TORPA-4810 file (N, C-alpha, C, O; in nm, 3 decimals):
<nodes>
NODE_1_-3.083_0.248_0.762_-3.067_0.254_0.619_-3.180_0.173_0.556_-3.213_0.065_0.604_M
NODE_2_-3.236_0.223_0.452_-3.344_0.153_0.382_-3.285_0.046_0.292_-3.165_0.022_0.297_T
NODE_3_-3.366_-0.018_0.210_-3.324_-0.128_0.126_-3.241_-0.088_0.005_-3.207_-0.175_-0.075_G
NODE_4_-3.206_0.040_-0.012_-3.129_0.082_-0.129_-2.982_0.043_-0.115_-2.930_0.034_-0.004_S
NODE_5_-2.917_0.021_-0.229_-2.775_-0.018_-0.229_-2.689_0.102_-0.192_-2.721_0.216_-0.223_A
NODE_6_-2.578_0.073_-0.125_-2.484_0.177_-0.084_-2.409_0.229_-0.207_-2.365_0.150_-0.290_K
NODE_7_-2.396_0.361_-0.219_-2.323_0.422_-0.330_-2.172_0.404_-0.306_-2.123_0.431_-0.197_Q
NODE_8_-2.100_0.359_-0.408_-1.954_0.346_-0.398_-1.889_0.479_-0.430_-1.933_0.552_-0.519_Q
NODE_9_-1.783_0.510_-0.356_-1.706_0.629_-0.388_-1.619_0.597_-0.510_-1.603_0.481_-0.547_T
NODE_10_-1.563_0.700_-0.570_-1.476_0.680_-0.686_-1.357_0.593_-0.649_-1.316_0.507_-0.727_E
NODE_11_-1.301_0.615_-0.531_-1.186_0.538_-0.486_-1.224_0.390_-0.472_-1.147_0.303_-0.513_R
NODE_12_-1.338_0.363_-0.415_-1.382_0.225_-0.399_-1.404_0.157_-0.534_-1.374_0.039_-0.549_E
NODE_13_-1.457_0.231_-0.631_-1.477_0.175_-0.764_-1.344_0.142_-0.830_-1.331_0.038_-0.896_M
NODE_14_-1.244_0.230_-0.814_-1.112_0.207_-0.871_-1.047_0.084_-0.807_-0.992_-0.002_-0.876_I
NODE_15_-1.054_0.076_-0.675_-0.996_-0.040_-0.606_-1.064_-0.170_-0.648_-0.997_-0.272_-0.665_L
NODE_16_-1.193_-0.167_-0.666_-1.266_-0.285_-0.712_-1.223_-0.325_-0.852_-1.207_-0.443_-0.882_E
NODE_17_-1.204_-0.225_-0.940_-1.162_-0.254_-1.077_-1.021_-0.312_-1.081_-0.991_-0.394_-1.169_A
NODE_18_-0.936_-0.272_-0.989_-0.798_-0.322_-0.987_-0.790_-0.468_-0.944_-0.688_-0.534_-0.968_L
NODE_19_-0.893_-0.520_-0.882_-0.891_-0.659_-0.837_-0.895_-0.757_-0.955_-0.848_-0.870_-0.943_K
NODE_20_-0.950_-0.713_-1.066_-0.958_-0.799_-1.184_-0.896_-0.726_-1.303_-0.963_-0.649_-1.371_T
NODE_21_-0.765_-0.751_-1.328_-0.698_-0.680_-1.438_-0.751_-0.725_-1.574_-0.798_-0.839_-1.589_P
NODE_22_-0.745_-0.637_-1.672_-0.786_-0.676_-1.807_-0.691_-0.783_-1.862_-0.574_-0.787_-1.823_P
NODE_23_-0.739_-0.869_-1.952_-0.654_-0.978_-2.005_-0.526_-0.929_-2.070_-0.423_-0.996_-2.060_P
NODE_24_-0.528_-0.815_-2.136_-0.407_-0.763_-2.202_-0.316_-0.689_-2.106_-0.208_-0.644_-2.146_E
NODE_25_-0.356_-0.675_-1.981_-0.277_-0.604_-1.881_-0.315_-0.458_-1.875_-0.397_-0.411_-1.954_G
NODE_26_-0.256_-0.386_-1.781_-0.290_-0.245_-1.762_-0.218_-0.154_-1.860_-0.263_-0.043_-1.887_Y
NODE_27_-0.105_-0.202_-1.914_-0.026_-0.118_-2.003_0.002_-0.195_-2.131_0.043_-0.311_-2.128_Y
NODE_28_-0.021_-0.131_-2.242_0.008_-0.192_-2.371_0.111_-0.104_-2.441_0.086_0.013_-2.468_V
NODE_29_0.227_-0.163_-2.471_0.335_-0.090_-2.536_0.303_-0.075_-2.683_0.261_-0.170_-2.749_W
NODE_30_0.322_0.046_-2.735_0.290_0.072_-2.875_0.398_0.023_-2.971_0.378_0.025_-3.092_D
NODE_31_0.512_-0.020_-2.919_0.619_-0.075_-3.001_0.705_0.030_-3.070_0.793_-0.004_-3.148_G
NODE_32_0.680_0.158_-3.042_0.753_0.263_-3.110_0.877_0.306_-3.030_0.989_0.296_-3.080_V
NODE_33_0.856_0.352_-2.912_0.965_0.406_-2.831_1.017_0.299_-2.736_0.945_0.254_-2.647_N
NODE_34_1.141_0.257_-2.755_1.200_0.151_-2.672_1.208_0.192_-2.525_1.204_0.106_-2.437_E
NODE_35_1.219_0.321_-2.497_1.226_0.367_-2.358_1.094_0.344_-2.285_1.093_0.338_-2.162_D
NODE_36_0.984_0.332_-2.358_0.853_0.309_-2.296_0.821_0.161_-2.279_0.718_0.125_-2.221_D
NODE_37_0.910_0.074_-2.329_0.883_-0.070_-2.321_0.889_-0.117_-2.176_0.984_-0.084_-2.104_R
NODE_38_0.789_-0.193_-2.133_0.793_-0.247_-1.997_0.909_-0.346_-1.982_0.942_-0.417_-2.077_P
NODE_39_0.969_-0.350_-1.866_1.079_-0.443_-1.840_1.026_-0.585_-1.830_0.914_-0.608_-1.783_A
NODE_40_1.107_-0.680_-1.874_1.071_-0.821_-1.860_1.099_-0.865_-1.718_1.165_-0.794_-1.642_T
NODE_41_1.049_-0.982_-1.682_1.074_-1.036_-1.547_1.225_-1.052_-1.523_1.274_-1.024_-1.413_E
NODE_42_1.297_-1.096_-1.626_1.442_-1.116_-1.612_1.514_-0.982_-1.590_1.605_-0.972_-1.508_E
NODE_43_1.471_-0.880_-1.664_1.531_-0.747_-1.649_1.503_-0.690_-1.510_1.591_-0.629_-1.448_E
NODE_44_1.382_-0.710_-1.460_1.348_-0.662_-1.326_1.432_-0.734_-1.220_1.483_-0.671_-1.127_L
NODE_45_1.445_-0.866_-1.233_1.525_-0.944_-1.137_1.670_-0.898_-1.139_1.731_-0.884_-1.033_A
NODE_46_1.727_-0.876_-1.258_1.866_-0.831_-1.269_1.885_-0.693_-1.208_1.985_-0.667_-1.142_A
NODE_47_1.789_-0.604_-1.230_1.798_-0.469_-1.175_1.791_-0.472_-1.023_1.867_-0.401_-0.956_A
NODE_48_1.702_-0.554_-0.967_1.693_-0.565_-0.821_1.820_-0.623_-0.762_1.868_-0.577_-0.658_L
NODE_49_1.876_-0.724_-0.829_2.000_-0.784_-0.779_2.113_-0.681_-0.780_2.190_-0.672_-0.684_K
NODE_50_2.123_-0.604_-0.887_2.226_-0.501_-0.898_2.208_-0.394_-0.791_2.306_-0.350_-0.731_S
NODE_51_2.085_-0.353_-0.768_2.057_-0.250_-0.669_2.096_-0.298_-0.529_2.157_-0.224_-0.452_Y
NODE_52_2.062_-0.419_-0.497_2.090_-0.472_-0.363_2.239_-0.492_-0.341_2.286_-0.481_-0.227_R
NODE_53_2.315_-0.521_-0.446_2.459_-0.541_-0.431_2.531_-0.411_-0.400_2.635_-0.413_-0.334_Q
NODE_54_2.479_-0.298_-0.447_2.548_-0.170_-0.429_2.520_-0.107_-0.293_2.586_-0.010_-0.256_R
NODE_55_2.424_-0.159_-0.219_2.386_-0.096_-0.093_2.484_-0.133_0.018_2.545_-0.239_0.016_R
NODE_56_2.497_-0.042_0.114_2.576_-0.072_0.233_2.724_-0.044_0.216_2.769_0.004_0.112_G
NODE_57_2.797_-0.075_0.321_2.941_-0.053_0.324_3.010_-0.152_0.231_2.969_-0.267_0.223_R
NODE_58_3.114_-0.109_0.161_3.185_-0.201_0.071_3.247_-0.317_0.148_3.286_-0.303_0.264_P
NODE_59_3.255_-0.432_0.084_3.315_-0.549_0.144_3.461_-0.523_0.178_3.534_-0.464_0.098_T
NODE_60_3.502_-0.566_0.297_3.641_-0.550_0.336_3.672_-0.414_0.397_3.789_-0.384_0.421_G
NODE_61_3.573_-0.332_0.424_3.596_-0.201_0.482_3.645_-0.214_0.626_3.594_-0.296_0.703_S
NODE_62_3.742_-0.134_0.660_3.798_-0.136_0.795_3.744_-0.020_0.879_3.807_0.022_0.976_E
NODE_63_3.629_0.032_0.841_3.572_0.147_0.912_3.456_0.104_0.999_3.388_0.006_0.970_K
NODE_64_3.434_0.180_1.107_3.325_0.156_1.200_3.240_0.281_1.207_3.292_0.392_1.221_T
NODE_65_3.109_0.263_1.198_3.019_0.377_1.209_3.002_0.413_1.356_2.981_0.325_1.440_Q
NODE_66_3.012_0.543_1.386_2.995_0.591_1.523_2.908_0.715_1.521_2.882_0.774_1.416_I
NODE_67_2.864_0.754_1.639_2.797_0.883_1.655_2.898_0.974_1.724_2.949_0.940_1.831_A
NODE_68_2.927_1.088_1.666_3.030_1.178_1.716_2.974_1.319_1.722_2.918_1.368_1.624_L
NODE_69_2.990_1.383_1.835_2.944_1.521_1.847_3.062_1.615_1.829_3.164_1.604_1.898_R
NODE_70_3.048_1.707_1.735_3.151_1.807_1.710_3.084_1.944_1.710_2.962_1.956_1.694_V
NODE_71_3.166_2.047_1.728_3.111_2.183_1.727_3.052_2.214_1.589_3.102_2.166_1.487_D
NODE_72_2.947_2.295_1.588_2.879_2.330_1.463_2.973_2.397_1.363_2.967_2.369_1.244_N
NODE_73_3.061_2.486_1.413_3.150_2.555_1.321_3.253_2.460_1.259_3.291_2.477_1.143_D
NODE_74_3.298_2.360_1.336_3.391_2.261_1.283_3.324_2.178_1.175_3.381_2.156_1.068_T
NODE_75_3.204_2.132_1.203_3.130_2.053_1.105_3.101_2.135_0.980_3.117_2.085_0.868_L
NODE_76_3.060_2.259_0.997_3.029_2.345_0.883_3.153_2.367_0.796_3.143_2.370_0.674_A
NODE_77_3.269_2.381_0.860_3.393_2.402_0.785_3.426_2.280_0.698_3.466_2.295_0.583_A
NODE_78_3.411_2.160_0.754_3.438_2.041_0.675_3.335_2.023_0.565_3.371_1.989_0.452_F
NODE_79_3.207_2.045_0.595_3.102_2.030_0.494_3.117_2.132_0.382_3.080_2.105_0.268_K
NODE_80_3.170_2.248_0.414_3.188_2.353_0.314_3.290_2.315_0.208_3.294_2.374_0.100_A
NODE_81_3.374_2.216_0.239_3.474_2.172_0.142_3.414_2.081_0.034_3.484_2.043_-0.059_T
NODE_82_3.287_2.047_0.047_3.218_1.969_-0.057_3.217_1.820_-0.029_3.245_1.775_0.082_G
NODE_83_3.185_1.746_-0.135_3.176_1.600_-0.121_3.308_1.544_-0.073_3.416_1.591_-0.110_R
NODE_84_3.299_1.441_0.012_3.419_1.379_0.066_3.465_1.440_0.197_3.574_1.411_0.245_G
NODE_85_3.381_1.526_0.254_3.421_1.593_0.377_3.445_1.495_0.491_3.530_1.519_0.576_W
NODE_86_3.372_1.384_0.495_3.391_1.286_0.601_3.528_1.219_0.587_3.594_1.193_0.687_Q
NODE_87_3.569_1.192_0.466_3.701_1.133_0.442_3.810_1.231_0.484_3.910_1.192_0.544_T
NODE_88_3.790_1.360_0.452_3.888_1.461_0.493_3.892_1.477_0.645_3.999_1.500_0.702_R
NODE_89_3.777_1.464_0.711_3.775_1.473_0.857_3.851_1.354_0.915_3.925_1.370_1.012_M
NODE_90_3.834_1.236_0.857_3.906_1.118_0.902_4.057_1.138_0.883_4.136_1.101_0.970_N
NODE_91_4.096_1.196_0.770_4.238_1.221_0.744_4.295_1.321_0.844_4.409_1.306_0.888_A
NODE_92_4.216_1.422_0.881_4.262_1.520_0.980_4.284_1.454_1.116_4.380_1.484_1.186_A
NODE_93_4.195_1.364_1.153_4.212_1.292_1.280_4.334_1.201_1.275_4.409_1.191_1.372_L
NODE_94_4.354_1.135_1.161_4.471_1.049_1.145_4.600_1.131_1.154_4.697_1.087_1.217_R
NODE_95_4.602_1.250_1.093_4.718_1.339_1.099_4.745_1.382_1.244_4.860_1.388_1.288_E
NODE_96_4.640_1.412_1.317_4.653_1.452_1.457_4.717_1.340_1.537_4.800_1.364_1.625_W
NODE_97_4.678_1.213_1.507_4.733_1.100_1.580_4.882_1.081_1.555_4.951_1.025_1.640_L
NODE_98_4.933_1.126_1.442_5.077_1.114_1.414_5.158_1.195_1.514_5.268_1.155_1.554_K
NODE_99_5.104_1.310_1.554_5.177_1.400_1.646_5.145_1.372_1.792_5.218_1.416_1.881_D
NODE_100_5.038_1.300_1.818_4.997_1.275_1.957_4.989_1.125_1.981_4.926_1.051_1.905_H
NODE_101_5.051_1.084_2.085_5.054_0.941_2.118_4.913_0.893_2.153_4.840_0.960_2.226_S
NODE_102_4.875_0.778_2.100_4.743_0.721_2.132_4.745_0.656_2.269_4.639_0.630_2.326_A
NODE_103_4.863_0.631_2.324_4.873_0.563_2.454_4.867_0.657_2.570_4.875_0.613_2.685_A
</nodes>
């Protein structure tokens, strides 16, 4: 390579520009539409806390996650009943246990 400077690609120029944000920030709210207003640090923290609390199994659940193989037609029949099919499958197993001894 000769003494000439290397040409930057558009991506490299954008990445370089992002290293030094403008003093007013990247987004300036026009003050008109409240839906376009950026969230405050407190609002972001509250939203993250709320999101993290809703994840996972509910506290006090007496259920255990397992891997279970069932026939395709059986699974399709339960799924065809719509949302809550896993709860209905659990109820069907519980009903079966009433008539059949677990011992």
